[in-house]
LUMTILUM-692952 format. One record per residue (C-alpha): z, x, y; residue in one letter. Coordinates in steps of 0.5 Angstrom, whole numbers, plus 2048, in hexadecimal, padded with zeros to 3 digits. Example, Ala and Ser with C-alpha at 12.3 -4.5 7.8 and 13.67 -1.06 7.14 Angstrom:
8108197F7a80E81B7FEs
***
This chain:
84377E794m84177F79Bm84378579El8467857A6t8407897A8d83B7867A3t8377837AAp83678B7ACa83478D7A5r82F7877A4r82C7897ABt82B7907AAf82978F7A3c8247897A4q8227897ABd81D78F7ABt81978D7B1r81F78F7B5r8227967B7n82A7977B5a82F79C7B6s83479B7B1v83C79E7B1t83D79F7AAa8447A27A9p8477A57A3a8457A179Cg84179B79Fv83B79C79Bg83679F7A0k8327A279Bt83179B797w82F79879Ea82A79D79Fi82779C798t827795799e8237957A0r81E79A79Dv81D795797s81C78F79Cq81779379Fl814795799a81478D797l81178B79Dg80978979Ep8077907A0q80C79379Bg808799799r80679B7A0e80D79A7A3e80F79F79Dl80A7A479Fe80C7A47A6r8147A57A4l8187AB7A7v81F7AB7A4v8237B17A7v8297B37A4t82E7B97A5y82D7BC79Et8277BD799r82C7BA794k82D7B4798a8267B3799a8247B4792q82A7AF790q8287AA794m8207AA792q8237A978Be8277A378Dr8207A0790v81C7A278Aq82179F785k82179978Ar81A79878Al81879A783a81B79477Fg81878E783s812792787h810798783p809797787e80D79978Dl80F7A078Bl8087A378Dr8097A1794g8107A4794l80D7AB792e80A7AB799g8117AA79Ca8157B079Ff81C7B179Df81F7B779Fg8237BB7A5t8217BB7ACi81E7C27ABh81A7C07A5g8177BA7A9f8157BF7AFc8127C47AAl80E7BE7A8k80C7BC7AFl80A7C37B1l8067C47AAk8027BD7ABe8017BD7B3y8027C47B5g7FB7C77B3v7FA7CB7BAa8007CF7B8l7FD7D17B2g8007D27ABp8077D27ABl80D7D47A6s8147D47A7l8167DB7A8a81A7DF7A2p81E7E37A6d8207E17AEd8237E87AFd81E7EC7ADt8197E87B1l81E7E97B7w81E7F07B6l8177F17B6r8167ED7BCf81B7F27C0l8177F77BEr8107F47BFe8117EE7C4g8127EE7CCd81A7EE7CDl8197EE7D4g81E7F27D9a8257F07D8v8287EF7DFp82C7F47E2e8327F07E3a8327EE7DCl8327F57D9q8387F67DEr83C7F07DEy83B7ED7D7t83A7EF7D0d8327EF7D0s8327F17C8d8367EB7C7g8317E77CBl82B7EA7C8l82E7E77C1v82F7E07C4l8277E07C6a8257DF7BFk8297D97BEh8287D67C5s8217D37C5l8217CC7C9g8297CD7CAa8287CF7D1g8297CB7D8p8217CB7D9h8207CD7E0g8247D47E0y8217DA7E2g81B7D87E6k81F7DA7EDe8267DC7ECl82A7DB7F3a82D7E27F6p8337E57F2r8397E27F5p83F7E77F7k8467E67F4p84B7E57F9c8527E67F7f8577E57FDe85B7E07FAs85C7E37F4l85E7EA7F7l8637E67FCa8667E27F6y86D7E37F5t8707E17EEa8777DF7ECq87B7E07E6g8797E27DFr8717E27E1t8727E77E7a8717ED7E3a86A7EB7E0g8687E87E6v8697EF7EAr8657F27E4r85F7EE7E5a85F7EF7ECq85F7F77EBe85A7F67E6t8567F27EBl8577F77F1r8547FC7ECq84E7F87EBw84D7F77F2v84D7FE7F3a8488007EDl8447F97ECp8407FC7E7g8457FB7E2r8467F57DDp8487EF7E0l8507EE7DFp8537E87DDd85A7E47DDy85D7E07D7t8647E07D8l8697DA7DAs8697D97E1d8657D37E2g8647D47EAt8627DB7EAf85D7D97E4r85A7D47E8q8597D87EEl8567DD7E9w8517D87E7e84F7D67EEn84E7DD7F1d84A7DF7EBw8467D97E9g8407D97EDp83F7E07EBf8407DE7E4k83B7D87E5q8367DD7E8w8367E17E2l8367DC7DDt82F7D97E1e82C7E07E1a82E7E17D9a82A7DA7D8w8257DC7DCa8247E27D7w8257DF7D1l8217D97D1e81A7DC7D2p81C7E27CDl81E7DC7C8s8177D97C9q8137E07C8r8177E17C2f8157DA7C0h80D7DB7C2a80E7E27BEf8107DE7B8c80A7D97B8l8057DF7B9e8087E27B3k8077DB7AFg80E7DA7AEf8137D57B0l81B7D67B1t8207D17AEy8227D07B5e81B7CF7B8s8187CA7B4m81C7C47B7v81A7C77BEy8137C87BCt8127C17BAa8157BE7C1a8107C37C4q80A7C07C1m80D7B97C3l80C7BB7CAk8057BC7C9d8027B57CBe7FC7B67C6r8007B87C0l8067B37C2r8017AD7C1k7FE7B07BBr8057B07B8i8077AA7BBq8017A67B8a8047A77B1k80A7A27B3k80F7A67AFf8157A17ADn81B7A67AEv8227A57ABi8277AA7ADl82D7AB7A9d8337AF7ABe8317AD7B2a8387B07B5q8367B77B3d82F7B77B6t82E7BB7BDd82A7B97C3a8237BD7C1l8237BA7BAq8247B37BDf81E7B57C2e81A7B67BCv81C7B07B8l81C7AB7BEl8157AE7C0g8117AD7B9v8147A57B9a8127A47C0s80B7A27C2d80B7A57C9q80D7AB7CDa8147AD7CFr8187A97D4k81D7AE7D7g8217B27D2s81F7AD7CCl81A7AA7C8y81B7A27C7f8197A07C0p81579A7BEq8197947BBq8197957B4g81879C7B3r81E79F7B5f82579F7B2c82B7A37B1m8317A37ADv8377A77AFg83F7A77B0d8417AB7B6p8487AB7B3q8457B07AEq8427B57B3s8457BC7B1i83F7C17B2f8407C27B9g83C7C97B9s8367C57B7r8367BE7BAa83B7BB7BFd83E7B47BFl83C7B37C6e8357B47C5t8357AE7C0y8397AA7C4l8357AA7CAd82E7A97C7i8317A37C3e8337A07C9k82D7A17CDt82979E7C7l82D7987C7h82D7977CEs8267977CEs8257927C9g8227977C4c8277967BFl82D7927BCe8347947BBr8377927B4l83D7947B1v83F7957A9f8467957A9n8487927A1v84979979Dt848799796f84C79F795r85379F798c85879B795s85C796799q86279B79Aa85D7A079Di85979B7A1v8607997A4a8627A07A6g85C7A27A9l85C79C7ADn86379D7AFt8627A57B1l85B7A67B3f85A7A17B9p8607A67BCk85C7AC7BAi8557AB7BBl8567AA7C3q8537AD7C9g84D7AE7CDk84A7B37C7q84B7AD7C2q8487A77C0a84C7A17BFs84F7A07B9y84C79B7B4v8527987B0p8507987A8l8517927A4e85279379Ca84D78F797a850789794e85178D78Dq854793790a85A79678Dp861795790l86179D790g8667A1794a8667A579Af86C7AA799c86F7B079Aq8737B6796y8787BB799t8777C1795p87E7C4792v8807CA796g87E7CD79Dg87C7D47A0a8817D97A3p8817DA7ABa87E7E17AAe8787DF7A6a8717E07A9n86C7DA7A8t8687DD7A2h86F7DE79Ee8717D77A0r86A7D479Dc86C7D8797e8727D5796l8707CE797e86A7CF792a86F7D178Dt8737CB78Ea86D7C678El86B7CA787a8727C9784l8727C2786w86B7C0784l86D7C477De8727BE77Cg86D7B877Dl8677B5779t8617B377Dp8637AC77Bq86A7AD77Eq8667AF785l8627A8784g85B7AB781a8587AB77Ar8577B3779n8587B977Dw8517B9780c8527B3783q8587B6787v8567BB78Da85A7BF792i8577C0799l8587C579Ea8557C77A5p8547CE7A3r8517D179Dn8567D779Da85C7D279Cw8587CF796l8587D7793s8607D7794t8617D1790l85C7D378Ba8607D978Aa8667D5789a8637D0784l8607D6780q8677D9780a86A7D377Dr8647D2778g8657CB776n8607C777Ai8597C8779p8567C9780f84F7CA784q84E7CD78Bv8487C978El8487CD795s8457D3793d8437D7799t8407DD795r8387DE796t8337DF791h8347E7792a83B7E6791q83A7E378Ad83A7E9785p8357E5780v8307E4786y8317EB789a8307EF782h82A7EA780a8277EC787l8287F3787s8257F3780l81F7EF782l81E7F3788l81E7FA784a8197F777El8147F4783t8147FA788q814800783p814805789s81A80278Cn81F80878Br82580478Ff8257FE78Ae823802784i829806785a82E800787k82C7FD780t82D80477Cl83480477Fr8367FC77Es8327FA778l832801774f838804776g83580A779c83A80E77Ds839811784d83A818782a83581777Cs830814780m83181A785a83081F780d82981C77Ef82781C785a829823786a825825780n81E822782g81F81B77Fg81C815783a81F80E783f81880B781v81680777Bl81380B776q81280976Ee81181176Cs81581776Er81681E76Be81D81E76Bd82081776Dp82781876Cg82C81276Dp829810774i822811772g82380D76Cq826807771s820808775l81B80876Fq81F80176Dt81E7FE774l816800774a8157FD76Dr8197F6770w8147F7776s80E7F7772a8107F176Es8107ED774i80A7EF778q8057E9779g80A7E4777l80C7DE77Bc8137DE77Ep8167D9778l8137DD772m8167E4775a81D7E1776w81D7DF76Fr81C7E676Di8207E9772i8267E4771s8297E676Ap8287EE76Ck82C7ED772l8317E876Fe8337EE76Aa8347F376Fr8397EF774l8407EF772f8427E8776i8467E2774e8427DE76Fk8427D7773s8407DB77At83B7DF776l8377D9773h8387D577Aa8347DB77Eg82F7DC778l82D7D4778q82D7D4780r8287DA780l8247D677As8237D077Fl8217D4785l81C7D7780a8197D077El8197CE785q8157D4787a8107D3781q80F7CC784q80E7CE78Bs8087D3788n80C7D978Aq80A7E0786d8107E4783l8107E978An8107E378Ea8167E078Af81A7E778Bv8197E7792a81B7DF793s8227E278Fl8227E7794r8227E379Aq8277DE798q82C7E3796a8307E279Ca8307DA79Ba8367D7799p8377D5791l8357CE790p83B7CA78Et83D7CA787p83D7C3783a8447C1782p8477C377Bk84A7BD777p8517BD777g8527C277Ch8567C0783l8527C1789q8537C678Fl84F7C6795l84E7C679Cs84F7C07A0c8487C17A3h8457C279Ck8487BB79Aa8447B779Fk8407B279Bg8447B3795l84A7AF792e8507AF78Dw8557AA78Ae85A7AF78Dv85A7B3792v8607B8794l8607BB79Bi8657C279Bp8667C77A1f8677C17A6l86B7C47ABh8687CB7AAr8647CC7B1p85D7CC7B1i85A7D27B5l8527D27B7y84F7D97B7a84B7D97BEq8457DD7BEn8457E37C2p8427E37C9f83D7E27CCp83C7DC7C8r8387D57C8l83D7CF7C7q83A7C87C7k83E7C37CBe83C7BC7CDn8357BD7C9g8337C37CEi8347CA7CCf8387CE7D0k8387D67D1l83F7D97D1e83F7E07D4l8467E17D5f84D7DF7D2k84F7D87D5s8567D67D1p8567CF7D0k85D7CB7CEd85C7C87C6f85D7C17C9s8577C27CDe8537C57C8n84D7C17C5p84F7C47BEq8557C07BEr8517BA7BEy84D7BC7B8e8537BE7B5l8557B77B6q84F7B47B2r8507B97ADl8567B67ABl8537AF7ABy84E7B27A6v8537B57A2t8577AF7A1c8517AB79Ft84F7AE799r8557AB795a8537A5791k85A7A378En8607A8791n8607AC797l8667B1796i8687B579Dl86C7BB79Bi8727BB7A0n8737C37A1d8767C37A7s87C7C77A4a8777CD7A3f8747CD7AAy8787CD7B1p8727CD7B5e86D7C77B4t8697C77BBq8627C67B9g8637C47B2s8627BD7AEf8697BB7AFa8697BC7B6a8637B77B7l8677B27B2l86E7B27B5g8747B17B1p8727AF7AAl8757A87A9d8727A77A2l8757A579Bp8777AB797a8727AC791f8747A978As8717AB784p86D7A5781c86A7A377An8647A077Da85F7A3778f8617A4771t85F7AA76Dq8597A7769e8567A076Bp85879B765p853799760a84E793762p85078D75Ep84B78C758q847786759r848781753q84377B751s846774751l84676F74Cp84176A74Dd84776574Ew84B769753q847768759p847760758a84F760757r85076575Da84D75F762r85375B760v858760763f85B75E76Ap858761770k85D766773i85D76777Bq86276A780t865765785p86076878As85A765787h85E75F787f85E75F78Ea85776178Fa85575B78Aq858757790k853759794g85775E798f85576579Ar85976B79De85676E7A3a8547757A3p85A77A7A5d85677D7ABd85C77F7AFg85D7857AAy85978A7A7l85D78A7A1l85F7837A0g85F783799k86178A797p86778879Cy869782798g869786792q86D78B795w872786798w873782791h87478978Ds87A78A792l87D783792m87C78478Ae88178A78At88678878Fl88D78878Dp88E78178Fw89578078Ca898786790q897783797g89378579Dp89678D79Eq89378E797a88C78B798w88B78F79Fe88D79579Ba888794796h88379279Aa8837977A0r88079D79Bp87A798799k8787967A0l87479C7A2p87079B79Bs86E79479Es86679479Fp8697927A6d86F7957A7p8707937AFq86F78B7ACr87478D7A6a87A78F7ABh8797897AFa8797847AAe87E7867A6f8837877ABq8817807ADr88277D7A6f8897817A7l88B77D7ADd8887767AAs88B7707A8e8897717A1l88C7787A0a8937757A3h89376F79Ea891774798l89877879Aq89C773797a8A0776791s89F77378Ag89877278Aa893775785a88C777786f886778782w88077B784t87877A782e87B77577Dl875773779p87476C776f86F768772f86F760773y86A75C76Fp869757775q864753770s861753769p85B75676Dt85E75B772l864760772c866763779w86876B778e86B76F77Dg871772780a876770785v87877678Ad87F77478Bl88476F787l88B76F78Av89176B786r89676A78Ct89E76978Ah89D76278Be898762785d892760789r88B764788f88776778Ew88076878Dl87D76E792i87676F793d874775797w86E77579Ck86B77A7A0t8657777A3e8657777AAr8627707ABq86876D7AAg86A7677A5p8657627A3c86475C79Ee862761798a868765798h86C75F797f86875C792l86876278Eq87076278Fv87075B78Dq86D75D786a873762785y87875D787v875758781e87475E77Ca87C76077Dl87E75977Ek87C758777a87F75F774t88575F778l887757778g88875777Fa884757785e88475E789p88475E791k87D761793a87D766798i87776A79Bv87977079Fy8737727A4f87477A7A5t87077A7ACa8737747AFg86D7707B0g8697767B3g86D7757BAs8737797B8g8787737B8v87C7727B2e87A76D7ADv88076C7A9g8817677A4i87C7627A2k87D75D79De87875A798v87A754794k87875478Dg
***
């Protein structure tokens, strides 16, 4: 079946001669589309050459590896000869690609490698480099030490041109501030601020005063009077920071190192050299950029530059046709600290308006159920709006998507008024743990616990929930959002300490640490050992070893056993010795040892010796631990940010009403706004509604809600949090969602597949004489009629299924009040609640509803029939509603939810129903086709009779 966005998909995948910008919301299959485009390039007339010029840039190395493996699998089956060309393609991150450019084209820069430790290089620069003179005004009125820290991270961030000629320093004038007279409750605060200002005027060398209280008029006067002076200080700071960061960059290059932050900058600088630019552009790179919404301006400059064949025009390079594509979703831009949405939208708009690329939209999601899609399309057009948001792209559920559920659960209980926020969080976590304890994953709508995820915007909140689940002890769970570093992992920390001691026999500090942690030597015994002339060095022979001397001898033997070995062999010798001396929970210990074994293998594959391997372990000690693999049968707990790109059958979102606070970086700080770094030296409070973080929070909520495949359950915890400003609930508004209802969508064990048996020779021949079975809809199709596609609603078919289910369960014999009482709770669960409310009310007001109120009537819903229309054809189906009136007449009612209104195909289908029931009942029923949409015009169609 053709998808509604098939033309856009076909254009992107097959027309490789054109550039494209694809908007790809959650679950639309963007990875598949990129794989197909790469495959189409490979299968072209110059496939191998195209692959060797290919650059696929993704957000993480893991995503790049997965995409490369998909392409390899796609080509291996039909065109294995192209796999050699694929080896020349680049799949990786932007930093990896820039490093590749620098190694291939940056010959004049000399041999470069990634700096193992940025901080060590920076400290070395501070000792040996040229810092320049700190302006006197910066030392007096700002935190110059804080500015020095910013210099390390501000390479290429400053507004170029500052620092050449600063205007004379303005002198603040405070006449309006000192003359201001405050009224009411703000008067005392204003007077205190005025007194502080007078003291500063008398001694202007003191730090600048500030006013952040609630008198808006006085605060505006304060900003007006201080504004020019603060702006001058900012320009002076940039004038010092920018050349300082440039000098640090030159210092690193001189030492043969690149920092992580300077890789992209250096590649961009190479493109500004005309000779190097022409050499790079002669390669004719073909760039496919994934997660484009998370790409910053400097990264775009590099990728567009290598895909172009000319110099930059203004602030952009314009790529050649067929050599640049980007795939992104502005609704999933949640990493504003690194890249901002405004930059992506501006660049995409400029390239499109210049004719450099075509805009395409994928909107059919293969992930979310019909109910979730309907909920998203109802809620998020109102949430994702404003000058810092892109227009919401309505999703469309795939044809085979399950109905699913978008619902809420209200925990039992609440929090006392005197409880603090953490206590409220603990109470909610306990209530959730108790609730989940009474459910199976099947009742939630998942096959097992590992297909259920609980997402929260903060890792600390997950820890509270994990503690509550642990206290109950009945549900296996796993926390995937681990913020610990390698150094905080006990296995890694002990292994690193031991390896440092064994490879550096004179490293007294690490040797003493190993004696304490692995051999159980007390501080007192080691102090006595040192006081009696003992040395913490590894020696195999000692006259009077004692306990500590014996431990040192053991370490000396271990050290001798690994000398000259490769990292993997050395680790295999040390690993069992370490395992025997670590008293750590088994699964944690084995996981840590296995992770270190993998690192040793990678070091050996990179031709590192043992000392280099230990050095690499030391360098990445401050790096975060890798995300563990999900454990089978374990409930998954992780942060909303960590969940991006993942999916589960059921997702629960707790802590909905808890305010989400954003930690502000200390002043001075660099803040990115509209693609440009802004230096903030002083506090300038902003209202939450104007804070860019609010817009990112809206997108984070969208990402969170699009992780579920079947059921999305919001935890309505309003009884636990009285103040909800800044929470997910504040963005959603009142939760007009159906209540969660346990289901049995999945059985505990899938049924065994039926065993196929061979048929006797006579059975296929006999089967051919059986009548053919058809539904009445097929009968109508045989007559040459086709129903027009229901393009008026994104959820035409799911909505029809929902309406038929509602009509099937109405208590028909009890009258309109009972109908309405039964239907009202079910209306919000419709794929299109707004439509459901309108059309059910239209039905209650209709001529048909009034006719069905007559007493004495009998009702049958979904009445099945099987009618042998001829010796070779049987009709099989179900009548939506059959009514026997008090006059013993039969009415056959068929519900239609299509928007296009009545057509002859509908009546031919019902004619088959009439013929079948006439033969069964002995009387011809009156046929009624009821169109819920009123023909698409909102006019009640009423009763339509069809003659049998």
